[in-house]
N, C-alpha and C positions, 0 to 999 in steps of 0.2 A: 304197755306203752302210753296209753292215755293217762293212767294214774301218775306216772312218772312226769308226763308233761305238765299235769296240774300243779304237782309238787313244786316243779322247776319255776313255774309261773308264779307261784305263791312266794318262793324264796326271792325272785326278782322284785316282786312287788314289795315284799317286806324290807328289802335292801333298799329300794328307791324311796320308800317311805322314811327310812333312817337318815339317808342322804339329805332328803327334804328337810327333815327336822333340824340337821346339824350342817346345813349347806354352807352358811357362813363361816364356820369353823373349819370345815373340811377345805374351802377355798384356801384360807390362810395356811393350813397344814400342807396341802399340795403344793402350794407356792414356795414352801420352804425347800422342796426337792431340787427344782431348778436353781433357786438361789444357792444352796450349798454347793451345787455343780459349777455355778458361775464363778463363785470365789475361789473353789478348787482350780478351775481353768486360769483365773487371773494369778493365782499364786504361781501356777506352773510357767505361764508366759513371762511372769516378772523374772523368776530365776532363770529362764532360757535366756532373755535378754541381757540380764547381767552376767551370765556366762559368756555370752557372744562377744560383749564390748569389753569385759574386765579380766574374765578368768581364761580366756582362751589365746592361742596364738594364731588365730585365723588371719588370713590375708585379707585385704579390702575387698576383694572379689567374693571371697568366702562369706564375709559380713554382710554384704549386700544380699546375696542369695539366701542367707540365714534369715535376715530381716523379712524378705519376701515371703518365705516360708511360715515364719511366725505370724505375720499379717494375714495370710491365708488361713491358718489355724484359728486365729482370732475371728475371723468373718464366719466361718463354718461353726465355730463353736457357739457363738451368739445365736445363729439360727437353729442349731441342735438344742440348745437350752430352751429357747421359745417353743420349739416343737414338743419337746417333753412336758412343758407346762400345759400347752393346748391339748395335746393327746390325753393326758391324765384328766383333765378336767371335762374333755368331751365325753369321755367314758363314765367318769364317776359322778359328775355334777350336773350335767346339760340335761339329762332326762328328769332330774328331781326338780329343776327350775321351770321346765316348760310343760304346759299343758298341751300335749299335741293332738287332743280330741276335745275342743270345746264344744258346747252346744251349738248347733246350727239351726237358726231360726230362718226359714226360707221367706217368711213376710217380712223380715227385717234384714233387707239387703241394701246398704247405703250405696250411693252413687259412686262409680268408679270411672275415671278418665284413663284410657289406655292410650299411651304416646308411643308412637314409632318413628323415630327421628332418621331421616335418610339425607344422603348427599351423593348424587350422581350415581345411585346404586342401579343395577341392571332391573329393569322392570319385572322380569320373571322371578328374580329373588323376591322382590317387594310383594309380588302377587302371592307368592308362597306363604310369606308370614301373614298377610291380610287373611288368606283363606283359612289358615290356622287359628288366627286370633278370633274370628267371628264364630268359631265353634266353641269358645269359652262357655262353659255351662254356668252361667251367672245371668240373672234376669236383669240386672240394672247397671249396664256399663255402656260407654260410648268409645269408638276407636277414632283416633285423630293421627293422621299422616301428616308428619311436620317434614316438609319438603324445602332442603336448602340448595337443591341442585342448580348447577350453572349451565348444564348442558341442556340446550333448548328441546331436542327430541326427547331426552328423557323425562323432563318437565311436562312435556305435552302427554307422554305415555301414562305418566303418574296421575295426571289429572283424570285421564280416562278411567284409570284403575279405581280411583276414589268414587267416580260416578258409578261405575259398574256394580261396586260392592256397597254403595250408599253409605260411605264413611265420611268423617269430616276430613278436610283438606285444608292446610294452611301452608302458604308459600311466603319465603322471604327473600328478597333481593340482597338485603344488607345482612351478612352473615356473622353479625356482632355476638361474640361469645360462643360461636360455633354451636356445639351440641347443647351446651348448657344455656347459651342465649336463645335456642330455638324451644327448649323447654320452658324457659321463663316467659318468653313471648307468648307461648301458647296458653300457660297457666292464666294470663291476663284475659283470655277469652272465655275462661270456664264460667259456668254458672255457679251461684253460691251453693247450690244443692251438691255438687262435687265434693266428696269428703275424702277420697283416697285416689292415688296416682300410680299407675303401674307403667314402668318403662320397660320396653322391650328393644333389643337391637335387631336390625334386620336380618340377620342371619340366624336368629333364634326361633324356635317352635315351642310355644307354651303349652303345658298340659291343659286339657279342657277344665280340670278341676282346680286350677290354680288359685282363683279368686274365692271359691267356695272353701278351699282349704286354709287360706291365709286370712281372709279379711275377718273371720270369726276371732282370730288371735288378736288381731287389732282392736275388735270391739271389746273384747274381754279385758284388755289392759290399756286404758287410754293414755298411759304415759309412755308407751312405745312409739317411736317416731317412724320407724321403718322396719320391715323384714326382708332381709336378703335370701332369696331362694337359690337353691343349687342349679348348677348348670353342667350337662354332661353331653359327650359326643354321642350321637344316635347312629352314626354310620360307621362301619368297619373301614379301616384304612390299613394301607401297607406301608405307609410313610411312618418311618420309625420316630421321626420328631414330633409328628402328630400324635402317634401313639404314646410317647412320653408325656406329651402335654396333657392328654386325656388322664393319665394315671396322676399327675399333678393335680389337675382340677379335682379329681375325686379326693385326694388327701386334703386339699385346701377347703372344700365344702364339707366334707365328712368329719375332719377333726379341727382343723385350724379355725374355721368359722364357729364351729361350736364351743371351742375353748375360749375363744374371744368373747362369746356370748357370756359365758360364765364369769368373764372378767369385766362384763359390761363395756366392751370396747371393740365390738365388731364394726367393720366398715362396708358400705356398699361398693358393688362392683360396676355401677352403672347401667346394669341390664338385669332383668328378671327380679327387680326390687319394687316393692309396694311401699308408697311413703304416705304418711299422713299428712294431708295438703296444708292444714293450718300450721303445723309445726315447721314445715317448709318455707311458708310465708314469713314466719316470725324471723327467720335469719336472712330474709331478702331474696330467697329462691336459690337455685343452683349457682354455685361460685362460677363466674366467667373470666376469672383472672389467669387459671391454671389449665394446662392440658389434662390434668388428673382431677377434673371438677368433682368427681364422686368423693374422693378421698378428702378433698379440701373441704367440701361441704359437710362431710361427716365430722371432721375437726371441729368446725364452727359450731355444729349442733352439740357436739360432746361439750363444749364450753358453755352451752346453754342448759346444761344439766338434764339433757333428755336421755331416754334408754333406748337401747337397739336390740335387735335380734338377728 
């Protein structure tokens, strides 16, 4: 059994070395699969539309429902083609591009600021994430609680929490830019020694090893702007909707994000993300004009020819 396992590991290692050597060629080759599917679907839809409007004796009602059906097929077909592309690249390309085990020098741990933005959150929930965050196994980081709360009682409770855990506390009465604005205002208070920024939503629980696992990747490749880490549900639930969402999260982070990485087009999800601070400052910080500030910020970064993971 041990010999078989060693042979299996050798075969995998050999295949990944081949994928790494010919990764650019493989990316184009794999991209042809969804491209062929896309054109095939387009041909099918065009012939169906022509049939509905020119070659059929359908009534107006029949034509309306036929168009609705074809639009629905178009929508799901685009998603299906995209997922096939991401799935193939996550399996065949991702591992050959990413060094998941870079050397870790414990003496070289650049400064990281951990931001936890909150708005009228229950103090018990905030306490949980602070208690989890201070357990991160990394020697050079600071925690910042970014409080935009308008509830006086919650504000008072969060001030006490920050004092009790001895973390930095930043309060804003002006909620300009909401979460993105809170992050940008807090960045202005950081010391020049801070190199990276970790953003955590209040209902998340980071792994103690998150910085030790991710910071070396950023240190290894200085062109990388950010690394989006996955998120999963940690508690069992009987809610079918929550269960379905947990499966969706797994698929998204396991395959979609990895496939997007191979395409150099992954986007951040606004939490569990580690950002290179000087790259973020180059584009003026987080975008404050959109409710989806994370995606807009990535788009702006993309046009600055930066690279993501």
